[in-house]
C-alpha atoms as one frame of an Amber mdcrd trajectory, in Angstrom:
protein
  -0.087   0.191  -0.050   1.399   3.438  -1.024   1.483   6.237   1.399  -1.310
   9.184   0.886   1.552  11.590   0.937   5.252  11.633   0.560   7.252  14.751
   0.265  10.218  13.135  -1.008   8.424  11.647  -4.267   7.634  13.638  -7.177
   4.001  14.668  -7.850   4.165  13.311 -11.353   2.502   9.886 -12.605   4.114
   6.726 -11.321   5.081   4.737 -14.247   3.453   1.325 -14.080   6.271  -1.403
 -13.996   6.598  -3.990 -16.537   5.807  -7.580 -16.036   8.563  -9.508 -15.221
   9.281 -12.206 -17.814   7.912 -15.677 -16.993  10.441 -18.517 -16.762  10.009
 -22.094 -17.549  12.271 -25.105 -16.495  14.219 -26.589 -19.487  11.914 -28.683
 -21.859   9.038 -27.300 -20.120   7.930 -24.971 -23.313   8.429 -24.417 -26.610
   9.923 -21.038 -27.895   8.065 -20.552 -30.890   4.441 -21.622 -29.792   3.152
 -18.666 -27.477   5.081 -20.361 -24.470   2.338 -23.114 -24.164   3.457 -25.844
 -21.871   3.489 -29.380 -23.331   1.514 -32.495 -22.353   4.404 -33.967 -20.123
   5.258 -30.556 -18.566   1.603 -30.113 -17.438   1.797 -33.367 -15.421   5.109
 -32.656 -13.884   3.662 -29.053 -12.846   0.435 -30.495 -11.684   2.572 -32.730
  -9.261   4.661 -30.029  -8.128   1.426 -27.742  -7.604  -0.140 -30.556  -5.538
   2.940 -31.008  -3.245   3.076 -27.144  -2.538  -0.914 -27.056  -1.773  -0.232
 -29.728   0.521   2.755 -28.255   2.133   0.872 -24.895   2.621  -2.111 -26.695
   4.112   0.024 -28.425   6.758   1.689 -25.163   7.518  -1.722 -23.667   7.835
  -2.854 -26.283  10.309  -0.040 -26.277  12.573  -0.615 -22.454  13.017  -4.396
 -22.769  13.776  -3.378 -25.539  16.190  -0.723 -23.664  17.723  -2.911 -20.541
  17.974  -5.787 -22.653  19.480  -3.369 -24.242  22.221  -1.961 -20.700  22.944
  -5.474 -19.259  23.404  -6.669 -22.360  25.808  -3.441 -21.883  28.026  -4.164
 -18.223  28.117  -7.743 -19.003  29.361  -6.482 -21.430  32.042  -6.039 -20.106
  35.565  -2.389 -20.470  36.845  -3.461 -22.527  40.092  -7.218 -23.822  39.254
  -9.283 -23.437  42.452 -10.806 -26.393  43.994 -14.251 -27.135  43.735 -16.506
 -24.664  45.716 -17.749 -26.306  48.961 -20.822 -25.799  50.833 -20.098 -23.010
  53.418 -19.890 -24.343  57.044 -20.360 -22.327  60.216 -17.363 -21.473  62.228
 -16.907 -23.854  65.357 -15.651 -22.407  68.872 -12.757 -23.780  70.506 -12.127
 -22.835  74.307 -14.021 -19.464  73.574 -12.062 -18.532  70.279 -13.394 -18.958
  66.774 -11.837 -21.576  64.674 -12.561 -21.400  60.622 -13.635 -24.170  59.006
 -11.821 -27.001  57.463 -12.699 -25.495  53.798 -11.288 -22.195  54.843  -7.858
 -23.620  55.962  -5.003 -24.048  53.489  -3.754 -27.563  52.552  -0.507 -28.455
  53.874   1.774 -29.435  51.514   4.268 -32.340  51.751   7.957 -31.294  52.734
   8.913 -33.165  49.302   6.386 -31.348  47.212   6.422 -27.786  48.699   8.100
 -25.244  46.445   8.466 -21.321  46.378   6.547 -21.263  43.164   3.507 -22.973
  44.795   3.548 -20.507  47.725   3.661 -17.583  45.237   0.743 -18.953  43.579
  -1.148 -19.178  46.924  -0.658 -15.782  47.614  -1.483 -14.414  44.211  -4.785
 -16.082  44.836  -5.547 -14.180  47.995  -4.863 -17.030  50.456  -2.095 -16.839
  53.092   0.626 -19.516  52.826  -0.341 -20.497  56.218  -2.582 -19.145  58.992
  -0.539 -18.083  62.104  -1.388 -19.983  65.383  -3.688 -18.010  67.538  -1.862
 -17.551  71.045  -3.399 -19.341  73.959  -4.768 -16.688  76.442  -3.982 -17.605
  80.073  -7.393 -17.299  81.933  -7.018 -17.041  85.614  -8.922 -19.709  87.413
 -10.151 -21.108  90.769  -7.677 -24.153  90.864  -6.256 -26.522  93.347  -3.372
 -24.390  94.095  -5.379 -21.510  95.172  -7.697 -23.876  97.151  -4.815 -24.995
  98.838  -3.747 -21.600  99.823  -7.248 -20.599 101.234  -7.241 -23.737 103.199
  -3.828 -23.238 104.753  -4.835 -19.721 105.756  -7.915 -21.017 107.227  -6.104
 -23.935 109.040  -3.576 -21.460 110.308  -6.078 -19.420 112.337  -8.222 -22.302
 113.807  -8.841 -20.067 116.650 -11.759 -18.400 114.772 -14.759 -20.056 112.834
 -13.948 -19.060 109.321 -15.979 -19.648 106.260 -15.086 -18.577 102.614 -17.077
 -19.013  99.490 -15.396 -18.091  95.911 -17.655 -18.226  92.774 -16.293 -17.264
  89.488 -19.268 -15.838  87.675 -18.119 -17.089  84.166 -19.307 -20.820  85.151
 -21.224 -20.285  88.511 -19.309 -22.990  90.105 -19.416 -22.547  93.911 -15.978
 -23.235  95.749 -16.413 -23.514  99.583 -13.910 -23.468 102.398 -13.823 -23.808
 106.021 -16.983 -23.781 108.040 -20.047 -23.818 105.524 -22.754 -23.897 108.085
 -25.316 -21.193 109.201 -23.592 -17.710 110.333 -25.549 -14.863 111.759 -25.319
 -12.849 108.532 -25.504  -9.389 110.270 -25.576  -6.434 107.572 -24.659  -8.532
 104.633 -28.262  -9.885 104.601 -29.116  -6.293 103.807 -28.425  -6.899 100.174
 -31.321  -9.684 100.036 -33.640  -7.381 101.678 -33.115  -4.445  99.026 -33.244
  -7.260  96.083 -36.694  -8.237  97.794 -37.960  -4.796  97.777 -36.685  -4.058
  94.341 -38.522  -7.256  93.022 -41.759  -5.779  94.535 -41.305  -2.661  92.286
 -40.624  -4.656  89.495 -43.860  -6.385  89.661 -45.775  -3.593  90.220 -46.330
  -4.156  94.076 -44.044  -1.298  95.325 -42.421   1.662  94.292 -39.056   3.546
  94.911 -40.749   6.953  95.167 -43.449   5.741  97.966 -43.185   7.737 101.063
 -41.053   5.685 103.688 -39.944   6.964 107.170 -38.483  10.749 106.719 -37.979
  10.243 102.841 -39.095   7.590  99.890 -38.241   3.864  99.778 -35.566   4.360
  97.258 -33.460   6.644  99.484 -34.170   4.308 102.707 -32.492   1.231 100.505
 -29.364   3.614  99.759 -28.906   4.190 103.279 -29.474   0.591 104.314 -26.912
  -0.431 101.702 -24.130   2.448 101.682 -24.174   3.475 105.098 -25.581   0.154
 106.657 -28.613   2.004 108.456 -30.529  -0.382 110.501 -33.600   1.909 110.792
 -33.765   1.769 107.029 -33.556  -1.800 107.425 -36.238  -2.257 109.460 -38.436
   0.131 107.144 -37.612  -1.960 104.069 -38.275  -5.290 105.961 -41.856  -4.260
 106.964 -42.639  -3.302 103.520 -41.678  -6.554 102.058 -43.122  -8.553 105.051
 -41.986 -11.695 107.138 -43.451 -14.044 104.671 -42.471 -11.942 101.705 -38.511
 -12.121 102.501 -38.607 -15.541 103.127 -40.576 -16.422  99.812 -38.289 -14.387
  98.231 -35.053 -16.004  99.648 -36.794 -19.468  98.800 -37.265 -18.316  95.046
 -33.585 -17.879  94.774 -32.629 -21.355  96.575 -32.172 -19.658 100.170 -33.649
 -20.841 103.287 -33.964 -17.618 105.410 -35.852 -16.381 108.458 -35.470 -12.702
 109.189 -35.996 -13.073 112.858 -32.640 -15.275 113.291 -31.008 -13.699 110.229
 -28.844 -16.708 109.311 -26.922 -17.279 106.102 -24.387 -19.614 105.131 -21.239
 -18.001 102.988 -22.447 -20.045  99.786 -25.837 -18.486 100.286 -24.734 -14.901
 100.579 -22.184 -15.605  97.799 -24.994 -17.132  95.428 -27.093 -14.114  95.823
 -24.281 -11.741  94.838 -23.841 -13.854  91.812 -27.309 -13.865  90.568 -27.615
 -10.055  91.547 -24.398  -9.144  89.377 -25.123 -11.300  86.325 -28.489  -9.744
  86.427 -30.580 -12.821  87.182 -32.327 -10.900  90.341 -33.236  -7.572  88.926
 -33.588  -5.584  85.618 -30.460  -3.725  84.496 -31.363  -0.560  85.912 -32.134
  -1.694  89.318 -28.898  -3.977  89.207 -26.485  -1.272  88.643 -28.412   1.112
  91.115 -27.647  -1.582  93.711 -24.149  -2.294  92.891 -23.384   1.401  92.849
 -24.830   1.530  96.568 -21.866  -1.120  97.368 -19.451   1.489  96.805 -17.674
   3.904  98.808 -19.651   2.761 101.967 -19.112   3.771 105.478 -16.804   0.994
 106.460 -14.173   0.238 103.733 -11.574  -1.491 106.058 -12.009  -5.119 105.379
 -11.705  -6.415 101.747 -11.472  -3.107  99.930  -8.011  -2.180 101.156  -6.304
  -5.519 100.223  -7.399  -5.104  96.565  -4.835  -4.138  93.916  -5.547  -1.182
  91.968  -7.495  -1.453  89.015  -9.681  -4.200  90.524 -13.333  -3.034  91.000
 -15.092  -3.526  94.371 -18.843  -3.860  95.371 -19.296  -5.423  98.819 -21.350
  -5.214 102.084 -19.813  -5.879 105.118 -21.602  -7.218 108.609 -20.468  -6.335
 111.809 -22.482  -7.863 115.136 -20.877  -9.003 118.548 -18.570 -11.727 117.517
 -19.557 -11.769 113.642 -17.376  -9.736 111.123 -18.012 -10.531 107.368 -17.728
  -9.041 104.280 -19.060 -10.149 101.048 -17.922  -8.803  97.707 -17.769  -8.989
  93.877 -14.419  -8.247  92.367 -14.155  -7.316  88.583 -11.917  -6.320  86.111
 -11.570  -6.370  82.177 -14.739  -8.358  82.027 -13.775 -11.013  84.480 -15.798
 -11.149  87.909 -15.562 -13.439  91.143 -17.647 -13.540  94.089 -15.763 -13.474
  97.190 -17.471 -13.994 100.821 -15.471 -14.230 103.985 -17.650 -14.838 107.368
 -15.883 -15.123 110.614 -16.861 -15.524 113.977 -14.839 -14.752 117.026 -15.129
 -13.600 120.642 -16.380  -9.957 120.292 -14.925  -6.802 119.176 -11.696  -7.078
 120.819 -10.450  -9.482 118.274 -11.538  -7.576 115.277  -8.111  -6.831 114.504
  -6.767 -10.124 113.962  -9.883 -11.287 111.756  -9.480  -8.172 109.643  -6.078
  -8.935 108.918  -7.193 -12.742 108.208  -9.652 -11.169 105.677  -7.218  -8.997
 104.108  -4.497 -11.739 103.993  -7.180 -13.853 102.138  -8.266 -11.150  99.910
  -4.774 -10.643  98.762  -4.072 -14.312  98.081  -7.458 -14.372  95.965  -6.570
 -11.322  93.925  -3.241 -12.154  93.310  -4.331 -15.692  91.774  -7.267 -14.586
  90.032  -6.184 -10.850  88.455
């Protein structure tokens, strides 16, 4: 094809080249008959032409085959994916999510693995391997802690000591020392407060109802945070003797307010149900727990708790009974810890305070 415009050529008409002379092989034509081939030459030419056509056809077929092969290769993925499997839900292993087997990369044999295979896997968007998830050491109430608590109780046999410990994540009660009934003293005020809140939630009482020189809600706060006995008497009167017994029975506790007896485990179970929202609705649960902070007697469990650990507690002090019942929490972990002690009278409160704090330090060191 000639260019449309070329400044190096003349603009005149281009002379038409003469046709090149035709040549035939020796003996294939006669000079004086118009260059027509003879009969013998025609047969030879036909044979030669057939061979040329066959060669050209073979070359064409080869080119076509090569093109088809190249196209097929280009269409194939470098690492064809496995057939799609039906998605399966992840399973859990000790609280962590484990991807289903279909999502995990196949483990190559050491004799067949190669860098190229790893590169293909990465190009396909799959990691060469999934890094192992480090196991998280979760503190637990274990035999070593059991032994330490029992050792402290045994070393202070001059006093009646009962300890109850619950990991709220599993609700299992661990009891140590005496598990019989103690005079619960003011720790039972949590049971009374819960019973009154229950009446409110079932429409039979109100926190704004007049009670004493204020409202029912104010009396609950005074009863728990200030351990006010007058407020306790007002709340118990509103709940009723039968009402508090029935309420305690509904959560698995045998309770008579006239003698006010509880075991360490019954007190611990009450706090566990409260903290996990199984006694009251969320609003009332939060309010009651808030009253169990910054109380008027913070000298038993709270001083022995390390910084960063939350404390919600209710102490009890009556003659020879010195108790503290608490929920300890940090970073989503929570434990109910109850210590009931019985001694001579107020004269040995100092040594029993030290025992409660020693137990507290032992428990918190193991669990937080």
